[in-house]
LUMFI-563289 format. One record per residue (C-alpha): residue in three letters; chain; x, y, z. Coordinates in nm, 3 decimals. Example, Ala and Ser with C-alpha at 12.3 -4.5 7.8 and 13.67 -1.06 7.14 Angstrom:
<recs>
[rec Ala,A,[1.230,-0.450,0.780]]
[rec Ser,A,[1.367,-0.106,0.714]]
</recs>
This chain:
<recs>
[rec Met,A,[2.169,-2.758,10.914]]
[rec Val,A,[2.596,-2.696,10.807]]
[rec Ala,A,[2.761,-2.966,10.545]]
[rec Ser,A,[3.024,-3.113,10.691]]
[rec Gly,A,[3.399,-3.028,10.555]]
[rec Ser,A,[3.515,-2.703,10.378]]
[rec Gly,A,[3.180,-2.705,10.141]]
[rec Pro,A,[2.946,-2.473,10.068]]
[rec Ala,A,[2.627,-2.386,10.348]]
[rec Phe,A,[2.310,-2.560,10.303]]
[rec Gly,A,[2.114,-2.335,9.992]]
[rec Glu,A,[2.379,-2.191,9.853]]
[rec Arg,A,[2.539,-2.244,9.463]]
[rec Val,A,[2.827,-2.501,9.438]]
[rec Glu,A,[2.963,-2.227,9.200]]
[rec Tyr,A,[2.897,-1.987,8.943]]
[rec Gly,A,[2.703,-2.084,8.622]]
[rec Pro,A,[2.703,-1.979,8.253]]
[rec Asn,A,[2.462,-1.712,8.290]]
[rec Asp,A,[2.564,-1.617,8.662]]
[rec Val,A,[2.834,-1.248,8.516]]
[rec Cys,A,[2.707,-0.893,8.504]]
[rec Tyr,A,[2.531,-0.824,8.131]]
[rec Arg,A,[2.726,-0.550,8.129]]
[rec His,A,[3.072,-0.685,8.267]]
[rec Pro,A,[3.072,-1.054,8.130]]
[rec Gln,A,[3.410,-1.110,8.314]]
[rec Val,A,[3.251,-0.995,8.662]]
[rec His,A,[3.049,-1.277,8.789]]
[rec Ser,A,[2.772,-1.189,9.040]]
[rec Phe,A,[2.397,-1.412,9.133]]
[rec Thr,A,[2.212,-1.044,9.197]]
[rec Leu,A,[1.943,-0.965,8.958]]
[rec Cys,A,[1.786,-0.637,8.894]]
[rec Gln,A,[1.454,-0.619,9.032]]
[rec Arg,A,[1.276,-0.463,8.714]]
[rec Cys,A,[1.439,-0.664,8.436]]
[rec Gly,A,[1.563,-0.969,8.572]]
[rec Arg,A,[1.876,-0.910,8.417]]
[rec Thr,A,[2.216,-0.998,8.634]]
[rec Ile,A,[2.439,-0.691,8.723]]
[rec Cys,A,[2.767,-0.692,8.946]]
[rec Ser,A,[2.808,-0.438,9.221]]
[rec Glu,A,[2.880,-0.116,9.023]]
[rec Cys,A,[2.569,-0.156,8.776]]
[rec Gln,A,[2.348,-0.197,9.063]]
[rec Val,A,[2.180,0.107,9.159]]
[rec Val,A,[1.952,0.057,9.546]]
[rec Ser,A,[1.557,0.192,9.509]]
[rec Ala,A,[1.294,0.181,9.659]]
[rec Val,A,[1.175,-0.154,9.517]]
[rec Gly,A,[1.454,-0.300,9.552]]
[rec Val,A,[1.816,-0.316,9.345]]
[rec Leu,A,[1.820,-0.193,8.984]]
[rec Cys,A,[2.059,-0.190,8.652]]
[rec Thr,A,[2.173,0.134,8.540]]
[rec Asp,A,[1.929,0.093,8.244]]
[rec Cys,A,[1.667,0.057,8.434]]
[rec Val,A,[1.756,0.400,8.600]]
[rec Lys,A,[1.735,0.540,8.350]]
[rec Gln,A,[1.434,0.450,8.173]]
[rec Thr,A,[1.209,0.516,8.468]]
[rec Gln,A,[1.360,0.859,8.490]]
[rec Pro,A,[1.182,1.154,8.244]]
[rec Ser,A,[1.383,1.329,7.978]]
[rec Thr,A,[1.543,1.621,7.951]]
[rec Ala,A,[1.270,1.802,7.823]]
[rec Lys,A,[0.960,1.676,8.056]]
[rec Arg,A,[1.239,1.736,8.374]]
[rec Ala,A,[1.331,2.137,8.181]]
[rec Ala,A,[0.886,2.144,8.186]]
[rec Arg,A,[0.832,2.002,8.527]]
[rec Ala,A,[1.076,2.324,8.616]]
[rec Ser,A,[0.904,2.564,8.458]]
[rec Arg,A,[0.605,2.468,8.581]]
[rec Val,A,[0.736,2.471,8.961]]
[rec Thr,A,[0.887,2.789,8.897]]
[rec Gly,A,[0.590,2.965,8.789]]
[rec Arg,A,[0.386,2.845,9.056]]
[rec Arg,A,[0.626,3.013,9.279]]
[rec Leu,A,[0.616,3.290,9.098]]
[rec Ala,A,[0.239,3.289,9.114]]
[rec Ala,A,[0.225,3.231,9.476]]
[rec Ser,A,[0.487,3.490,9.582]]
[rec Asp,A,[0.457,3.766,9.774]]
[rec Ala,A,[0.550,3.979,9.369]]
[rec Pro,A,[0.542,3.776,9.112]]
[rec Val,A,[0.564,4.056,8.819]]
[rec Thr,A,[0.848,4.172,9.007]]
[rec Tyr,A,[1.085,3.853,8.995]]
[rec Ala,A,[0.920,3.814,8.646]]
[rec Ile,A,[1.090,4.142,8.508]]
[rec Met,A,[1.400,4.100,8.684]]
[rec Ile,A,[1.436,3.731,8.540]]
[rec Ala,A,[1.347,3.832,8.222]]
[rec Cys,A,[1.637,4.082,8.287]]
[rec Gly,A,[1.870,3.826,8.397]]
[rec Val,A,[1.831,3.566,8.129]]
[rec Val,A,[1.877,3.880,7.851]]
[rec Phe,A,[2.133,3.974,7.991]]
[rec Ala,A,[2.313,3.617,7.991]]
[rec Leu,A,[2.252,3.670,7.596]]
[rec Gln,A,[2.412,3.967,7.557]]
[rec Leu,A,[2.739,3.886,7.750]]
[rec Ile,A,[2.747,3.572,7.514]]
[rec Ser,A,[2.705,3.751,7.237]]
[rec His,A,[2.963,4.047,7.375]]
[rec Tyr,A,[3.164,3.700,7.472]]
[rec Phe,A,[3.179,3.603,7.087]]
[rec Gly,A,[3.266,3.940,6.943]]
[rec Thr,A,[2.922,4.068,6.799]]
[rec Asp,A,[2.725,4.169,7.042]]
[rec Glu,A,[2.414,4.076,6.792]]
[rec Val,A,[2.139,4.042,7.094]]
[rec Thr,A,[2.214,4.432,7.247]]
[rec Arg,A,[2.220,4.560,6.927]]
[rec Ala,A,[1.912,4.346,6.795]]
[rec Leu,A,[1.707,4.520,7.153]]
[rec Trp,A,[1.827,4.883,7.190]]
[rec Tyr,A,[1.678,5.189,7.142]]
[rec Ala,A,[1.773,5.468,6.921]]
[rec Pro,A,[1.547,5.805,6.802]]
[rec Leu,A,[1.689,5.649,6.472]]
[rec Tyr,A,[1.441,5.362,6.459]]
[rec Ser,A,[1.152,5.556,6.515]]
[rec Leu,A,[1.158,5.727,6.204]]
[rec Pro,A,[0.948,5.708,5.855]]
[rec Pro,A,[1.060,5.433,5.660]]
[rec Glu,A,[1.158,5.665,5.365]]
[rec Leu,A,[1.422,5.843,5.592]]
[rec Leu,A,[1.618,5.554,5.748]]
[rec Pro,A,[1.967,5.440,5.594]]
[rec Val,A,[2.010,5.158,5.416]]
[rec Gly,A,[1.964,4.835,5.606]]
[rec Met,A,[1.753,4.990,5.888]]
[rec Gly,A,[1.437,4.962,5.899]]
[rec Phe,A,[1.129,5.130,6.118]]
[rec Glu,A,[1.111,4.932,6.427]]
[rec Pro,A,[0.936,5.144,6.804]]
[rec Trp,A,[0.911,4.860,6.946]]
[rec Arg,A,[1.265,4.848,7.014]]
[rec Met,A,[1.084,5.119,7.265]]
[rec Phe,A,[0.988,4.867,7.499]]
[rec Thr,A,[1.260,4.602,7.421]]
[rec Ala,A,[1.523,4.848,7.557]]
[rec Met,A,[1.362,4.793,7.876]]
[rec Phe,A,[1.513,4.466,7.909]]
[rec Thr,A,[1.897,4.580,7.820]]
[rec His,A,[2.167,4.642,7.999]]
[rec Ser,A,[2.558,4.745,7.954]]
[rec Thr,A,[2.794,4.504,7.922]]
[rec Gly,A,[3.087,4.690,8.048]]
[rec Phe,A,[2.942,4.812,8.363]]
[rec Ile,A,[2.838,4.511,8.513]]
[rec Phe,A,[2.686,4.747,8.805]]
[rec His,A,[2.461,4.921,8.578]]
[rec Ile,A,[2.201,4.569,8.559]]
[rec Leu,A,[2.319,4.518,8.940]]
[rec Phe,A,[2.190,4.900,9.069]]
[rec Asn,A,[1.861,4.835,8.845]]
[rec Met,A,[1.794,4.473,8.971]]
[rec Tyr,A,[1.806,4.577,9.384]]
[rec Ala,A,[1.603,4.881,9.312]]
[rec Leu,A,[1.350,4.666,9.171]]
[rec Trp,A,[1.384,4.472,9.396]]
[rec Leu,A,[1.390,4.734,9.699]]
[rec Phe,A,[1.070,4.929,9.566]]
[rec Gly,A,[0.880,4.702,9.308]]
[rec Arg,A,[0.817,4.448,9.556]]
[rec Asn,A,[0.629,4.729,9.800]]
[rec Leu,A,[0.454,4.884,9.489]]
[rec Glu,A,[0.319,4.564,9.354]]
[rec Gln,A,[0.139,4.466,9.691]]
[rec Met,A,[0.001,4.805,9.734]]
[rec Ile,A,[-0.145,4.919,9.403]]
[rec Gly,A,[-0.209,4.516,9.237]]
[rec Arg,A,[-0.001,4.312,8.958]]
[rec Ile,A,[-0.179,4.409,8.709]]
[rec Ala,A,[-0.186,4.813,8.812]]
[rec Tyr,A,[0.139,4.724,8.852]]
[rec Leu,A,[0.270,4.550,8.555]]
[rec Thr,A,[0.129,4.913,8.331]]
[rec Leu,A,[0.261,5.103,8.542]]
[rec Tyr,A,[0.608,4.965,8.480]]
[rec Val,A,[0.546,4.936,8.136]]
[rec Phe,A,[0.395,5.284,8.114]]
[rec Ala,A,[0.696,5.432,8.240]]
[rec Gly,A,[0.973,5.212,8.071]]
[rec Leu,A,[0.780,5.377,7.761]]
[rec Gly,A,[0.815,5.691,7.912]]
[rec Gly,A,[1.157,5.702,7.929]]
[rec Ser,A,[1.229,5.562,7.585]]
[rec Leu,A,[0.994,5.900,7.449]]
[rec Gly,A,[1.194,6.097,7.665]]
[rec Val,A,[1.502,5.995,7.484]]
[rec Met,A,[1.329,6.002,7.152]]
[rec Tyr,A,[1.205,6.389,7.188]]
[rec Trp,A,[1.527,6.515,7.306]]
[rec Ala,A,[1.606,6.459,6.965]]
[rec Tyr,A,[1.404,6.734,6.894]]
[rec Val,A,[1.642,6.936,7.088]]
[rec Ser,A,[1.982,6.774,7.007]]
[rec Pro,A,[1.900,6.621,6.707]]
[rec Glu,A,[2.307,6.510,6.698]]
[rec Thr,A,[2.221,6.247,6.961]]
[rec Ile,A,[1.897,6.097,6.720]]
[rec Asn,A,[2.200,5.810,6.702]]
[rec Ile,A,[2.255,5.728,7.064]]
[rec Pro,A,[2.172,5.411,7.114]]
[rec Thr,A,[2.045,5.362,7.491]]
[rec Val,A,[1.943,5.076,7.719]]
[rec Gly,A,[1.806,4.957,8.039]]
[rec Ala,A,[1.526,4.891,8.287]]
[rec Ser,A,[1.629,5.286,8.422]]
[rec Gly,A,[1.315,5.491,8.266]]
[rec Ala,A,[1.096,5.216,8.448]]
[rec Ile,A,[1.275,5.178,8.739]]
[rec Phe,A,[1.268,5.618,8.795]]
[rec Gly,A,[0.929,5.571,8.719]]
[rec Val,A,[0.817,5.266,8.969]]
[rec Leu,A,[1.021,5.544,9.237]]
[rec Ala,A,[0.793,5.861,9.109]]
[rec Ala,A,[0.468,5.621,9.148]]
[rec Thr,A,[0.630,5.538,9.531]]
[rec Phe,A,[0.689,5.871,9.605]]
[rec Val,A,[0.344,6.000,9.493]]
[rec Ala,A,[0.132,5.717,9.705]]
[rec Phe,A,[0.351,5.813,9.999]]
[rec Arg,A,[0.267,6.197,9.929]]
[rec Ala,A,[-0.087,6.073,9.910]]
[rec Ala,A,[-0.088,5.839,10.207]]
[rec Lys,A,[0.104,6.144,10.446]]
[rec Val,A,[0.403,5.944,10.456]]
[rec Asn,A,[0.733,6.133,10.536]]
[rec Val,A,[0.921,6.148,10.173]]
[rec Thr,A,[1.211,6.314,10.227]]
[rec Ser,A,[1.450,6.023,10.209]]
[rec Leu,A,[1.317,5.913,9.874]]
[rec Ala,A,[1.294,6.243,9.748]]
[rec Val,A,[1.700,6.314,9.822]]
[rec Leu,A,[1.715,5.945,9.699]]
[rec Leu,A,[1.575,6.084,9.352]]
[rec Ala,A,[1.695,6.367,9.345]]
[rec Ile,A,[2.067,6.185,9.405]]
[rec Asn,A,[2.009,5.925,9.128]]
[rec Ile,A,[1.870,6.199,8.879]]
[rec Gly,A,[2.183,6.493,8.938]]
[rec Ile,A,[2.423,6.145,8.861]]
[rec Gly,A,[2.296,6.169,8.531]]
[rec Phe,A,[2.418,6.492,8.461]]
[rec Leu,A,[2.743,6.426,8.592]]
[rec Pro,A,[2.991,6.531,8.262]]
[rec Gly,A,[3.129,6.195,8.102]]
[rec Ala,A,[2.833,5.942,8.292]]
[rec Asn,A,[2.726,5.847,7.971]]
[rec Ile,A,[2.393,5.802,8.180]]
[rec Ser,A,[2.042,5.912,7.983]]
[rec Trp,A,[1.861,6.158,8.201]]
[rec Gln,A,[1.624,6.170,7.954]]
[rec Ala,A,[1.497,5.863,7.980]]
[rec His,A,[1.539,5.934,8.400]]
[rec Leu,A,[1.260,6.177,8.392]]
[rec Gly,A,[1.057,6.025,8.135]]
[rec Gly,A,[1.026,5.733,8.300]]
[rec Met,A,[0.932,5.973,8.598]]
[rec Val,A,[0.641,6.175,8.486]]
[rec Leu,A,[0.482,5.850,8.307]]
[rec Gly,A,[0.544,5.661,8.675]]
[rec Ala,A,[0.372,5.964,8.875]]
[rec Ala,A,[0.084,6.015,8.629]]
[rec Thr,A,[0.001,5.667,8.614]]
[rec Met,A,[0.029,5.606,9.017]]
[rec Gly,A,[-0.188,5.969,9.013]]
[rec Ile,A,[-0.493,5.776,8.790]]
[rec Leu,A,[-0.469,5.497,8.989]]
[rec Leu,A,[-0.470,5.695,9.314]]
[rec Ala,A,[-0.825,5.922,9.172]]
[rec Thr,A,[-1.028,5.626,9.047]]
[rec Arg,A,[-0.913,5.319,9.348]]
[rec Gly,A,[-1.181,5.164,9.473]]
[rec Pro,A,[-1.427,4.913,9.336]]
[rec Arg,A,[-1.698,5.137,9.245]]
[rec Arg,A,[-1.475,5.347,9.011]]
[rec Lys,A,[-1.281,5.008,8.818]]
[rec Lys,A,[-1.471,5.100,8.476]]
[rec Ala,A,[-1.275,5.457,8.540]]
[rec Arg,A,[-0.954,5.324,8.603]]
[rec Ile,A,[-0.943,5.115,8.322]]
[rec Gly,A,[-1.093,5.386,8.083]]
[rec Ser,A,[-0.872,5.599,8.237]]
[rec Leu,A,[-0.529,5.398,8.160]]
[rec Val,A,[-0.657,5.315,7.775]]
[rec Ala,A,[-0.676,5.649,7.734]]
[rec Leu,A,[-0.317,5.696,7.879]]
[rec Gly,A,[-0.186,5.393,7.688]]
[rec Ala,A,[-0.320,5.587,7.342]]
[rec Val,A,[-0.152,5.844,7.401]]
[rec Leu,A,[0.167,5.690,7.490]]
[rec Val,A,[0.129,5.485,7.136]]
[rec Ala,A,[0.025,5.847,6.982]]
[rec Leu,A,[0.341,6.015,7.108]]
[rec Ala,A,[0.563,5.718,7.010]]
[rec Cys,A,[0.440,5.815,6.641]]
[rec Gly,A,[0.563,6.200,6.650]]
[rec Tyr,A,[0.853,6.112,6.395]]
[rec Leu,A,[0.552,6.021,6.172]]
[rec Val,A,[0.394,6.364,6.181]]
[rec Ala,A,[0.720,6.618,6.228]]
[rec Thr,A,[1.103,6.527,6.221]]
[rec Pro,A,[1.370,6.651,6.410]]
[rec Ala,A,[1.545,6.924,6.221]]
[rec Ile,A,[1.850,6.709,6.183]]
[rec Phe,A,[1.631,6.555,5.841]]
</recs>
């Protein structure tokens, strides 16, 4: 039914009332109400949702806070990593990426504090009484150096992460997560030990810092080589790759720590040898005991400067 003339249709308001204005824009008239709070909202303030039209304030109130979104994102990422085929490898790559980003930020502001706080030099393993003023006995740097990379050469981290992605995933799937993480840490420490003990041969290197996951990654390559040899797989291409990368470290001006590469290789191969010699569910105790013993040896070697300092001192 339609009213006569040009007046409003049946059921419509004749004109806007004093309350028919947007609560955020009082100069704009509207008949639309928020389905949650009941306030009048104009077209600019309307958000269409599954439960109807909402105002912007109600939409913000229904969304989780930044902290909650970050926590949820971290939980989702953690579940995805746990469900992936190589969670330890991916976690190491993420950790290296985060640390490298912090290094770049620090480098941009001209301080390099992040790199300096995490790199390793044999000097940090000296007994406290022999250290220069302002320095401390910080042997944990032998571990933290594995997550730092050169900010002046972007291919340093790119090559390391590509090698880790290429070989680390397969090795992790082959020997299991815990064994792989143990091998990686042992190889990384082996790289730092290689740098540390070279100071006995060349004392002037005691204050030269090193960074990078190269020692650990060379350990992964050496462990893969040992595993493939035990399985009677052709390892010619892998042996050539190892030889080339080791040789690059000896090139004049390469500025590459071949000592870390060698130390990582030795520990990676040794750890894989233990895992192969004690494989099988019946030898689990022997495997755990052997790895603990190897870890104890590494700790003892890390304390070498406390027993006999390099000739420079």
